[in-house]
N, CA, C and O atoms as a printed pandas DataFrame, in Angstrom:
     atom_number atom_name residue_name chain_id  residue_number  x_coord  y_coord  z_coord
0              1         N          UNK        A               1  -43.754   -9.211  -89.606
1              2        CA          UNK        A               1  -42.958   -9.613  -88.375
2              3         C          UNK        A               1  -43.460  -10.627  -87.588
3              4         O          UNK        A               1  -44.645  -10.553  -87.265
4              5         N          UNK        A               2  -42.649  -11.768  -87.130
5              6        CA          UNK        A               2  -43.003  -12.534  -86.194
6              7         C          UNK        A               2  -42.153  -12.727  -84.950
7              8         O          UNK        A               2  -40.940  -12.794  -85.145
8              9         N          UNK        A               3  -42.529  -12.813  -83.892
9             10        CA          UNK        A               3  -41.912  -12.963  -82.741
10            11         C          UNK        A               3  -42.657  -13.711  -81.750
11            12         O          UNK        A               3  -43.620  -13.220  -81.161
12            13         N          UNK        A               4  -42.189  -15.023  -81.530
13            14        CA          UNK        A               4  -42.916  -15.922  -80.618
14            15         C          UNK        A               4  -44.363  -16.269  -81.628
15            16         O          UNK        A               4  -44.366  -16.512  -82.835
16            17         N          UNK        A               5  -45.357  -16.209  -80.836
17            18        CA          UNK        A               5  -46.789  -16.351  -81.324
18            19         C          UNK        A               5  -47.279  -15.231  -82.030
19            20         O          UNK        A               5  -48.179  -15.422  -82.848
20            21         N          UNK        A               6  -46.754  -13.886  -81.816
21            22        CA          UNK        A               6  -47.185  -12.857  -82.312
22            23         C          UNK        A               6  -46.710  -12.336  -83.627
23            24         O          UNK        A               6  -45.505  -12.155  -83.805
24            25         N          UNK        A               7  -47.684  -12.056  -84.662
25            26        CA          UNK        A               7  -47.505  -11.816  -86.131
26            27         C          UNK        A               7  -48.001  -10.460  -86.345
27            28         O          UNK        A               7  -49.179  -10.231  -86.069
28            29         N          UNK        A               8  -47.127   -9.373  -86.880
29            30        CA          UNK        A               8  -47.594   -8.230  -87.249
30            31         C          UNK        A               8  -47.358   -7.834  -88.752
31            32         O          UNK        A               8  -46.203   -7.923  -89.168
32            33         N          UNK        A               9  -48.206   -7.466  -89.482
33            34        CA          UNK        A               9  -48.255   -7.061  -90.977
34            35         C          UNK        A               9  -48.291   -5.551  -91.401
35            36         O          UNK        A               9  -49.171   -4.778  -91.019
36            37         N          UNK        A              10  -47.462   -5.274  -92.059
37            38        CA          UNK        A              10  -47.536   -3.784  -92.637
38            39         C          UNK        A              10  -47.405   -3.834  -93.950
39            40         O          UNK        A              10  -46.872   -4.817  -94.465
40            41         N          UNK        A              11  -47.898   -2.717  -94.752
41            42        CA          UNK        A              11  -47.738   -2.644  -96.254
42            43         C          UNK        A              11  -47.027   -1.092  -96.220
43            44         O          UNK        A              11  -47.273   -0.075  -95.572
44            45         N          UNK        A              12  -46.005   -1.450  -97.270
45            46        CA          UNK        A              12  -45.135   -0.239  -97.757
46            47         C          UNK        A              12  -45.536    0.083  -99.095
47            48         O          UNK        A              12  -46.123   -0.662  -99.880
48            49         N          UNK        A              13  -45.131    1.368  -99.294
49            50        CA          UNK        A              13  -45.312    2.001 -100.676
50            51         C          UNK        A              13  -44.006    1.457 -101.778
51            52         O          UNK        A              13  -44.130    1.258 -102.987
52            53         N          UNK        A              14  -42.876    1.312 -101.028
53            54        CA          UNK        A              14  -41.738    0.987 -101.762
54            55         C          UNK        A              14  -40.830   -0.001 -101.021
55            56         O          UNK        A              14  -40.736    0.071  -99.796
56            57         N          UNK        A              15  -40.086   -1.021 -101.803
57            58        CA          UNK        A              15  -39.084   -1.828 -101.228
58            59         C          UNK        A              15  -38.092   -1.115 -100.485
59            60         O          UNK        A              15  -37.440   -1.714  -99.630
60            61         N          UNK        A              16  -37.874    0.302 -100.757
61            62        CA          UNK        A              16  -36.875    0.865  -99.830
62            63         C          UNK        A              16  -37.462    1.050  -98.470
63            64         O          UNK        A              16  -36.747    0.713  -97.527
64            65         N          UNK        A              17  -38.723    1.561  -98.198
65            66        CA          UNK        A              17  -39.570    1.703  -97.029
66            67         C          UNK        A              17  -39.603    0.401  -96.419
67            68         O          UNK        A              17  -39.507    0.313  -95.195
68            69         N          UNK        A              18  -39.723   -0.570  -97.108
69            70        CA          UNK        A              18  -40.071   -2.044  -96.484
70            71         C          UNK        A              18  -38.543   -2.342  -95.780
71            72         O          UNK        A              18  -38.442   -2.801  -94.642
72            73         N          UNK        A              19  -37.436   -2.026  -96.594
73            74        CA          UNK        A              19  -36.292   -2.862  -96.035
74            75         C          UNK        A              19  -35.860   -1.642  -94.773
75            76         O          UNK        A              19  -35.201   -2.045  -93.815
76            77         N          UNK        A              20  -36.193   -0.440  -94.829
77            78        CA          UNK        A              20  -35.693    0.439  -93.579
78            79         C          UNK        A              20  -36.499    0.080  -92.686
79            80         O          UNK        A              20  -35.931    0.066  -91.595
80            81         N          UNK        A              21  -37.874   -0.307  -92.616
81            82        CA          UNK        A              21  -38.741   -0.825  -91.390
82            83         C          UNK        A              21  -38.140   -2.042  -90.955
83            84         O          UNK        A              21  -37.874   -2.244  -89.770
84            85         N          UNK        A              22  -37.868   -3.036  -92.066
85            86        CA          UNK        A              22  -37.188   -4.193  -91.318
86            87         C          UNK        A              22  -35.821   -4.046  -90.646
87            88         O          UNK        A              22  -35.515   -4.811  -89.731
88            89         N          UNK        A              23  -35.210   -3.343  -90.957
89            90        CA          UNK        A              23  -33.873   -3.026  -90.239
90            91         C          UNK        A              23  -34.324   -2.486  -88.600
91            92         O          UNK        A              23  -33.847   -2.920  -87.552
92            93         N          UNK        A              24  -35.184   -1.617  -88.722
93            94        CA          UNK        A              24  -35.937   -1.200  -87.393
94            95         C          UNK        A              24  -36.319   -2.226  -86.545
95            96         O          UNK        A              24  -36.019   -2.336  -85.356
96            97         N          UNK        A              25  -37.067   -3.052  -87.287
97            98        CA          UNK        A              25  -37.863   -4.000  -86.362
98            99         C          UNK        A              25  -36.737   -5.235  -85.913
99           100         O          UNK        A              25  -36.925   -5.816  -84.844
100          101         N          UNK        A              26  -35.561   -5.604  -86.781
101          102        CA          UNK        A              26  -34.458   -6.619  -86.359
102          103         C          UNK        A              26  -33.541   -5.833  -85.110
103          104         O          UNK        A              26  -33.071   -6.422  -84.137
104          105         N          UNK        A              27  -33.430   -4.558  -85.353
105          106        CA          UNK        A              27  -32.920   -3.689  -84.206
106          107         C          UNK        A              27  -33.681   -3.911  -82.797
107          108         O          UNK        A              27  -33.095   -4.297  -81.785
108          109         N          UNK        A              28  -35.011   -3.628  -82.856
109          110        CA          UNK        A              28  -35.633   -3.865  -81.492
110          111         C          UNK        A              28  -35.664   -5.444  -81.234
111          112         O          UNK        A              28  -35.693   -5.682  -80.027
112          113         N          UNK        A              29  -35.665   -6.228  -81.789
113          114        CA          UNK        A              29  -35.746   -7.707  -81.564
114          115         C          UNK        A              29  -34.246   -7.892  -80.745
115          116         O          UNK        A              29  -34.164   -8.303  -79.587
116          117         N          UNK        A              30  -33.272   -7.562  -81.461
117          118        CA          UNK        A              30  -31.845   -7.577  -80.852
118          119         C          UNK        A              30  -31.789   -7.057  -79.569
119          120         O          UNK        A              30  -31.313   -7.683  -78.623
120          121         N          UNK        A              31  -32.231   -5.988  -79.496
121          122        CA          UNK        A              31  -32.213   -4.997  -78.319
122          123         C          UNK        A              31  -32.655   -5.675  -77.175
123          124         O          UNK        A              31  -32.364   -5.132  -76.109
124          125         N          UNK        A              32  -33.226   -6.626  -77.130
125          126        CA          UNK        A              32  -34.009   -7.634  -75.968
126          127         C          UNK        A              32  -33.077   -8.432  -75.433
127          128         O          UNK        A              32  -33.307   -8.939  -74.335
128          129         N          UNK        A              33  -31.986   -8.663  -76.037
129          130        CA          UNK        A              33  -30.889   -9.490  -75.378
130          131         C          UNK        A              33  -31.087  -10.955  -75.948
131          132         O          UNK        A              33  -32.009  -11.385  -76.641
132          133         N          UNK        A              34  -30.020  -11.569  -75.486
133          134        CA          UNK        A              34  -30.056  -13.108  -75.850
134          135         C          UNK        A              34  -30.932  -13.881  -75.232
135          136         O          UNK        A              34  -31.260  -13.581  -74.084
136          137         N          UNK        A              35  -31.395  -14.845  -75.765
137          138        CA          UNK        A              35  -32.399  -15.960  -75.388
138          139         C          UNK        A              35  -31.759  -17.012  -74.304
139          140         O          UNK        A              35  -30.562  -17.269  -74.431
140          141         N          UNK        A              36  -32.282  -17.451  -73.554
141          142        CA          UNK        A              36  -31.814  -18.527  -72.485
142          143         C          UNK        A              36  -31.743  -19.929  -73.583
143          144         O          UNK        A              36  -32.335  -20.183  -74.632
144          145         N          UNK        A              37  -30.985  -20.474  -72.982
145          146        CA          UNK        A              37  -30.910  -22.148  -73.373
146          147         C          UNK        A              37  -32.127  -22.747  -73.025
147          148         O          UNK        A              37  -32.547  -22.614  -71.875
148          149         N          UNK        A              38  -32.826  -23.468  -73.963
149          150        CA          UNK        A              38  -34.014  -24.429  -73.552
150          151         C          UNK        A              38  -33.908  -25.853  -73.881
151          152         O          UNK        A              38  -33.475  -26.274  -74.954
152          153         N          UNK        A              39  -34.333  -26.592  -72.887
153          154        CA          UNK        A              39  -34.201  -27.905  -73.022
154          155         C          UNK        A              39  -35.555  -28.786  -73.104
155          156         O          UNK        A              39  -36.299  -29.013  -72.150
156          157         N          UNK        A              40  -35.721  -29.227  -74.400
157          158        CA          UNK        A              40  -36.950  -29.747  -74.886
158          159         C          UNK        A              40  -36.409  -31.013  -75.713
159          160         O          UNK        A              40  -36.041  -30.902  -76.883
160          161         N          UNK        A              41  -36.391  -32.205  -75.018
161          162        CA          UNK        A              41  -35.776  -33.490  -75.542
162          163         C          UNK        A              41  -34.206  -33.327  -75.431
163          164         O          UNK        A              41  -33.504  -34.258  -75.036
164          165         N          UNK        A              42  -33.748  -32.236  -75.757
165          166        CA          UNK        A              42  -32.387  -32.025  -75.772
166          167         C          UNK        A              42  -32.309  -30.332  -75.690
167          168         O          UNK        A              42  -33.242  -29.529  -75.705
168          169         N          UNK        A              43  -31.106  -30.132  -75.614
169          170        CA          UNK        A              43  -30.962  -28.707  -75.031
170          171         C          UNK        A              43  -30.823  -27.946  -76.521
171          172         O          UNK        A              43  -30.383  -28.556  -77.496
172          173         N          UNK        A              44  -31.159  -26.835  -76.573
173          174        CA          UNK        A              44  -31.071  -25.641  -77.683
174          175         C          UNK        A              44  -30.428  -24.505  -77.388
175          176         O          UNK        A              44  -31.027  -23.633  -76.758
176          177         N          UNK        A              45  -29.331  -24.356  -77.724
177          178        CA          UNK        A              45  -28.631  -23.138  -77.303
178          179         C          UNK        A              45  -29.176  -21.822  -78.016
179          180         O          UNK        A              45  -29.881  -21.944  -79.017
180          181         N          UNK        A              46  -28.883  -20.669  -77.551
181          182        CA          UNK        A              46  -29.503  -19.429  -78.139
182          183         C          UNK        A              46  -29.375  -19.139  -79.456
183          184         O          UNK        A              46  -30.254  -18.481  -80.012
184          185         N          UNK        A              47  -28.278  -19.579  -80.135
185          186        CA          UNK        A              47  -27.881  -19.677  -81.518
186          187         C          UNK        A              47  -28.667  -20.731  -82.495
187          188         O          UNK        A              47  -28.769  -20.674  -83.721
188          189         N          UNK        A              48  -29.098  -21.531  -81.757
189          190        CA          UNK        A              48  -30.059  -22.662  -82.687
190          191         C          UNK        A              48  -31.627  -22.211  -82.482
191          192         O          UNK        A              48  -32.509  -22.949  -82.922
192          193         N          UNK        A              49  -31.969  -20.947  -81.787
193          194        CA          UNK        A              49  -33.427  -20.558  -81.455
194          195         C          UNK        A              49  -33.507  -19.258  -82.440
195          196         O          UNK        A              49  -32.606  -18.443  -82.638
196          197         N          UNK        A              50  -34.838  -19.273  -83.014
197          198        CA          UNK        A              50  -35.097  -18.010  -83.707
198          199         C          UNK        A              50  -35.677  -17.054  -82.722
199          200         O          UNK        A              50  -36.707  -17.477  -82.197
200          201         N          UNK        A              51  -35.322  -15.992  -82.373
201          202        CA          UNK        A              51  -35.938  -14.995  -81.361
202          203         C          UNK        A              51  -36.873  -14.395  -82.283
203          204         O          UNK        A              51  -37.950  -14.182  -81.726
204          205         N          UNK        A              52  -36.840  -14.007  -83.635
205          206        CA          UNK        A              52  -37.953  -13.483  -84.501
206          207         C          UNK        A              52  -37.629  -13.549  -85.774
207          208         O          UNK        A              52  -36.567  -14.076  -86.103
208          209         N          UNK        A              53  -38.447  -13.051  -86.648
209          210        CA          UNK        A              53  -38.194  -13.333  -87.979
210          211         C          UNK        A              53  -39.111  -12.176  -88.465
211          212         O          UNK        A              53  -40.237  -11.928  -88.036
212          213         N          UNK        A              54  -38.268  -11.352  -89.671
213          214        CA          UNK        A              54  -38.690  -10.219  -90.139
214          215         C          UNK        A              54  -38.665  -10.348  -91.818
215          216         O          UNK        A              54  -37.575  -10.348  -92.391
216          217         N          UNK        A              55  -39.859  -10.452  -92.537
217          218        CA          UNK        A              55  -39.729  -10.722  -93.798
218          219         C          UNK        A              55  -40.729   -9.829  -94.616
219          220         O          UNK        A              55  -41.749   -9.333  -94.138
220          221         N          UNK        A              56  -40.315   -9.695  -95.874
221          222        CA          UNK        A              56  -40.952   -8.920  -96.763
222          223         C          UNK        A              56  -41.292   -9.844  -98.042
223          224         O          UNK        A              56  -40.528  -10.684  -98.518
224          225         N          UNK        A              57  -42.337   -9.587  -98.416
225          226        CA          UNK        A              57  -43.110  -10.313  -99.615
226          227         C          UNK        A              57  -43.592   -9.530 -100.581
227          228         O          UNK        A              57  -44.084   -8.479 -100.172
228          229         N          UNK        A              58  -43.609   -9.740 -101.945
229          230        CA          UNK        A              58  -43.941   -8.783 -102.804
230          231         C          UNK        A              58  -45.296   -9.272 -103.419
231          232         O          UNK        A              58  -45.795   -8.736 -104.409
232          233         N          UNK        A              59  -45.775  -10.185 -102.846
233          234        CA          UNK        A              59  -47.233  -10.912 -103.282
234          235         C          UNK        A              59  -47.989  -11.343 -102.121
235          236         O          UNK        A              59  -47.387  -11.410 -101.049
236          237         N          UNK        A              60  -49.145  -11.627 -102.173
237          238        CA          UNK        A              60  -49.931  -12.315 -101.283
238          239         C          UNK        A              60  -49.990  -13.805 -101.282
239          240         O          UNK        A              60  -49.541  -14.440 -102.236
240          241         N          UNK        A              61  -50.503  -14.360 -100.294
241          242        CA          UNK        A              61  -50.306  -15.697 -100.220
242          243         C          UNK        A              61  -50.784  -16.471 -101.427
243          244         O          UNK        A              61  -50.001  -17.329 -101.836
244          245         N          UNK        A              62  -52.059  -16.307 -102.141
245          246        CA          UNK        A              62  -52.251  -16.915 -103.385
246          247         C          UNK        A              62  -51.837  -16.149 -104.546
247          248         O          UNK        A              62  -52.067  -16.666 -105.639
248          249         N          UNK        A              63  -51.315  -15.103 -104.521
249          250        CA          UNK        A              63  -50.967  -14.336 -105.720
250          251         C          UNK        A              63  -49.442  -14.413 -106.078
251          252         O          UNK        A              63  -48.947  -13.677 -106.932
252          253         N          UNK        A              64  -48.736  -15.338 -105.380
253          254        CA          UNK        A              64  -47.313  -15.533 -105.709
254          255         C          UNK        A              64  -46.763  -14.297 -105.033
255          256         O          UNK        A              64  -47.254  -13.613 -104.135
256          257         N          UNK        A              65  -45.330  -14.151 -105.856
257          258        CA          UNK        A              65  -44.486  -13.167 -105.457
258          259         C          UNK        A              65  -43.272  -13.578 -104.958
259          260         O          UNK        A              65  -43.025  -14.770 -104.774
260          261         N          UNK        A              66  -42.494  -12.695 -104.723
261          262        CA          UNK        A              66  -41.193  -13.187 -103.929
262          263         C          UNK        A              66  -41.219  -12.978 -102.419
263          264         O          UNK        A              66  -41.974  -12.133 -101.937
264          265         N          UNK        A              67  -40.473  -13.671 -101.710
265          266        CA          UNK        A              67  -40.052  -13.461 -100.119
266          267         C          UNK        A              67  -38.706  -13.451  -99.753
267          268         O          UNK        A              67  -37.935  -14.266 -100.262
268          269         N          UNK        A              68  -38.374  -12.734  -99.037
269          270        CA          UNK        A              68  -36.988  -12.527  -98.320
270          271         C          UNK        A              68  -37.236  -12.184  -97.104
271          272         O          UNK        A              68  -38.248  -11.526  -96.865
272          273         N          UNK        A              69  -36.299  -12.587  -96.021
273          274        CA          UNK        A              69  -36.133  -11.881  -94.931
274          275         C          UNK        A              69  -34.758  -12.067  -94.102
275          276         O          UNK        A              69  -33.674  -12.384  -94.590
276          277         N          UNK        A              70  -35.044  -11.797  -92.712
277          278        CA          UNK        A              70  -33.952  -12.074  -91.771
278          279         C          UNK        A              70  -34.533  -12.768  -90.615
279          280         O          UNK        A              70  -35.606  -12.369  -90.163
280          281         N          UNK        A              71  -33.886  -13.831  -90.065
281          282        CA          UNK        A              71  -34.250  -14.758  -88.893
282          283         C          UNK        A              71  -33.122  -13.806  -87.996
283          284         O          UNK        A              71  -32.036  -13.429  -88.436
284          285         N          UNK        A              72  -33.621  -13.548  -86.748
285          286        CA          UNK        A              72  -32.856  -13.125  -85.623
286          287         C          UNK        A              72  -32.682  -14.166  -84.803
287          288         O          UNK        A              72  -33.668  -14.669  -84.263
288          289         N          UNK        A              73  -31.514  -14.616  -84.597
289          290        CA          UNK        A              73  -31.331  -15.774  -83.747
290          291         C          UNK        A              73  -31.192  -15.530  -82.308
291          292         O          UNK        A              73  -30.963  -14.390  -81.903
292          293         N          UNK        A              74  -31.310  -16.496  -81.530
293          294        CA          UNK        A              74  -31.221  -16.010  -80.108
294          295         C          UNK        A              74  -30.193  -15.598  -79.488
295          296         O          UNK        A              74  -30.256  -15.101  -78.364
296          297         N          UNK        A              75  -28.898  -15.785  -80.283
297          298        CA          UNK        A              75  -27.422  -14.970  -79.869
298          299         C          UNK        A              75  -27.425  -13.926  -80.513
299          300         O          UNK        A              75  -26.318  -13.391  -80.449
300          301         N          UNK        A              76  -28.369  -13.193  -81.299
301          302        CA          UNK        A              76  -28.406  -12.028  -81.998
302          303         C          UNK        A              76  -27.716  -12.079  -83.248
303          304         O          UNK        A              76  -27.539  -10.997  -83.807
304          305         N          UNK        A              77  -27.321  -13.042  -83.761
305          306        CA          UNK        A              77  -26.841  -13.518  -85.083
306          307         C          UNK        A              77  -27.956  -13.263  -86.209
307          308         O          UNK        A              77  -29.042  -13.797  -85.982
308          309         N          UNK        A              78  -27.839  -12.541  -87.355
309          310        CA          UNK        A              78  -28.758  -12.365  -88.254
310          311         C          UNK        A              78  -28.368  -13.368  -89.573
311          312         O          UNK        A              78  -27.275  -13.503  -90.121
312          313         N          UNK        A              79  -29.648  -14.010  -89.873
313          314        CA          UNK        A              79  -29.458  -15.012  -91.108
314          315         C          UNK        A              79  -30.501  -14.584  -92.192
315          316         O          UNK        A              79  -31.701  -14.845  -92.096
316          317         N          UNK        A              80  -29.967  -13.941  -93.174
317          318        CA          UNK        A              80  -30.866  -13.443  -94.300
318          319         C          UNK        A              80  -31.323  -14.662  -95.176
319          320         O          UNK        A              80  -30.457  -15.499  -95.430
320          321         N          UNK        A              81  -32.453  -14.832  -95.612
321          322        CA          UNK        A              81  -33.020  -15.928  -96.433
322          323         C          UNK        A              81  -33.658  -15.508  -97.345
323          324         O          UNK        A              81  -34.105  -14.365  -97.258
324          325         N          UNK        A              82  -33.902  -16.285  -98.489
325          326        CA          UNK        A              82  -35.064  -16.112  -99.532
326          327         C          UNK        A              82  -35.832  -17.194  -99.620
327          328         O          UNK        A              82  -35.356  -18.297  -99.350
328          329         N          UNK        A              83  -37.131  -17.046 -100.010
329          330        CA          UNK        A              83  -38.020  -18.063 -100.306
330          331         C          UNK        A              83  -39.218  -18.115  -99.051
331          332         O          UNK        A              83  -39.163  -17.631  -97.921
332          333         N          UNK        A              84  -40.194  -18.812  -99.645
333          334        CA          UNK        A              84  -41.219  -18.674  -98.352
334          335         C          UNK        A              84  -41.153  -20.099  -97.648
335          336         O          UNK        A              84  -40.310  -20.326  -96.780
336          337         N          UNK        A              85  -41.975  -20.938  -98.012
337          338        CA          UNK        A              85  -41.860  -22.288  -97.548
338          339         C          UNK        A              85  -40.655  -22.959  -97.416
339          340         O          UNK        A              85  -40.267  -23.443  -96.353
340          341         N          UNK        A              86  -40.045  -23.002  -98.482
341          342        CA          UNK        A              86  -38.435  -23.364  -98.576
342          343         C          UNK        A              86  -37.703  -22.191  -98.672
343          344         O          UNK        A              86  -37.732  -21.361  -99.581
344          345         N          UNK        A              87  -36.940  -22.195  -97.498
345          346        CA          UNK        A              87  -35.915  -20.996  -97.522
346          347         C          UNK        A              87  -34.671  -21.276  -97.936
347          348         O          UNK        A              87  -34.329  -22.451  -97.810
348          349         N          UNK        A              88  -33.807  -20.434  -98.450
349          350        CA          UNK        A              88  -32.462  -20.578  -98.891
350          351         C          UNK        A              88  -31.834  -19.688  -98.172
351          352         O          UNK        A              88  -32.280  -18.546  -98.287
352          353         N          UNK        A              89  -30.735  -19.864  -97.299
353          354        CA          UNK        A              89  -30.025  -18.967  -96.729
354          355         C          UNK        A              89  -29.169  -18.146  -97.934
355          356         O          UNK        A              89  -28.788  -18.610  -99.009
356          357         N          UNK        A              90  -28.987  -16.754  -97.400
357          358        CA          UNK        A              90  -28.423  -15.873  -98.298
358          359         C          UNK        A              90  -27.064  -15.612  -97.740
359          360         O          UNK        A              90  -26.933  -15.665  -96.517
360          361         N          UNK        A              91  -25.907  -15.303  -98.592
361          362        CA          UNK        A              91  -24.721  -15.009  -98.136
362          363         C          UNK        A              91  -24.775  -13.340  -98.005
363          364         O          UNK        A              91  -25.036  -12.657  -98.995
364          365         N          UNK        A              92  -24.524  -12.785  -96.786
365          366        CA          UNK        A              92  -24.789  -11.296  -96.483
366          367         C          UNK        A              92  -23.443  -10.735  -97.173
367          368         O          UNK        A              92  -23.534   -9.565  -97.547
368          369         N          UNK        A              93  -22.384  -11.287  -97.370
369          370        CA          UNK        A              93  -21.149  -10.882  -97.797
370          371         C          UNK        A              93  -20.637   -9.487  -97.363
371          372         O          UNK        A              93  -20.658   -9.166  -96.175
372          373         N          UNK        A              94  -20.195   -8.694  -98.289
373          374        CA          UNK        A              94  -19.474   -7.345  -97.588
374          375         C          UNK        A              94  -20.815   -6.319  -97.545
375          376         O          UNK        A              94  -20.703   -5.292  -96.876
376          377         N          UNK        A              95  -21.878   -6.543  -98.141
377          378        CA          UNK        A              95  -23.036   -5.700  -98.253
378          379         C          UNK        A              95  -23.909   -5.726  -96.865
379          380         O          UNK        A              95  -24.588   -4.801  -96.421
380          381         N          UNK        A              96  -23.732   -6.911  -96.347
381          382        CA          UNK        A              96  -24.670   -6.891  -95.192
382          383         C          UNK        A              96  -26.155   -7.709  -95.377
383          384         O          UNK        A              96  -26.651   -7.983  -96.470
384          385         N          UNK        A              97  -26.630   -7.971  -94.307
385          386        CA          UNK        A              97  -27.955   -8.575  -94.564
386          387         C          UNK        A              97  -29.156   -7.951  -95.126
387          388         O          UNK        A              97  -30.065   -8.633  -95.601
388          389         N          UNK        A              98  -29.182   -6.723  -95.086
389          390        CA          UNK        A              98  -30.242   -5.872  -95.289
390          391         C          UNK        A              98  -30.233   -5.780  -96.754
391          392         O          UNK        A              98  -31.264   -6.029  -97.378
392          393         N          UNK        A              99  -29.031   -5.405  -97.417
393          394        CA          UNK        A              99  -28.775   -5.123  -98.941
394          395         C          UNK        A              99  -29.125   -6.644  -99.673
395          396         O          UNK        A              99  -29.762   -6.705 -100.724
396          397         N          UNK        A             100  -28.591   -7.903  -98.926
397          398        CA          UNK        A             100  -28.749   -9.024  -99.727
398          399         C          UNK        A             100  -30.361   -9.281  -99.657
399          400         O          UNK        A             100  -30.836   -9.856 -100.637
400          401         N          UNK        A             101  -31.015   -9.014  -98.885
401          402        CA          UNK        A             101  -32.514   -9.150  -98.700
402          403         C          UNK        A             101  -33.137   -8.083 -100.120
403          404         O          UNK        A             101  -33.849   -8.480 -101.043
404          405         N          UNK        A             102  -32.728   -6.996  -99.962
405          406        CA          UNK        A             102  -33.168   -5.888 -101.070
406          407         C          UNK        A             102  -32.927   -6.391 -102.211
407          408         O          UNK        A             102  -33.893   -6.484 -102.968
408          409         N          UNK        A             103  -31.647   -6.848 -102.674
409          410        CA          UNK        A             103  -31.144   -7.534 -103.765
410          411         C          UNK        A             103  -31.942   -8.850 -104.073
411          412         O          UNK        A             103  -32.069   -9.041 -105.283
412          413         N          UNK        A             104  -32.396   -9.613 -103.426
413          414        CA          UNK        A             104  -33.004  -10.721 -103.674
414          415         C          UNK        A             104  -34.560  -10.620 -104.132
415          416         O          UNK        A             104  -35.188  -11.466 -104.768
416          417         N          UNK        A             105  -35.019   -9.368 -103.643
417          418        CA          UNK        A             105  -36.367   -8.793 -104.062
418          419         C          UNK        A             105  -36.462   -7.940 -105.073
419          420         O          UNK        A             105  -37.585   -7.528 -105.366
420          421         N          UNK        A             106  -35.351   -7.511 -105.793
421          422        CA          UNK        A             106  -35.126   -6.584 -106.860
422          423         C          UNK        A             106  -35.493   -7.246 -108.113
423          424         O          UNK        A             106  -35.386   -6.647 -109.183
């Protein structure tokens, strides 16, 4: 989980446990409310800012593996993605963002 400059890591026994923890962390970030607009060279509205990122990785930095997660945008929107350095946005469809992350890692 990353929120601002703070990064926290946890290990889980199963993908299901990790997805449950992800959902809890995302709810915690959203409960803090929307971000304010920021002006740095131009104005960034809350929906263009990432309030926090919660990701699940099946491998270490040098061990490979898959990665998927959810960006919590400053307006509360959830954007699921897969990939590490190069992220591809996932369509949550009818199942929702948490299930599409689980499917990307299965």
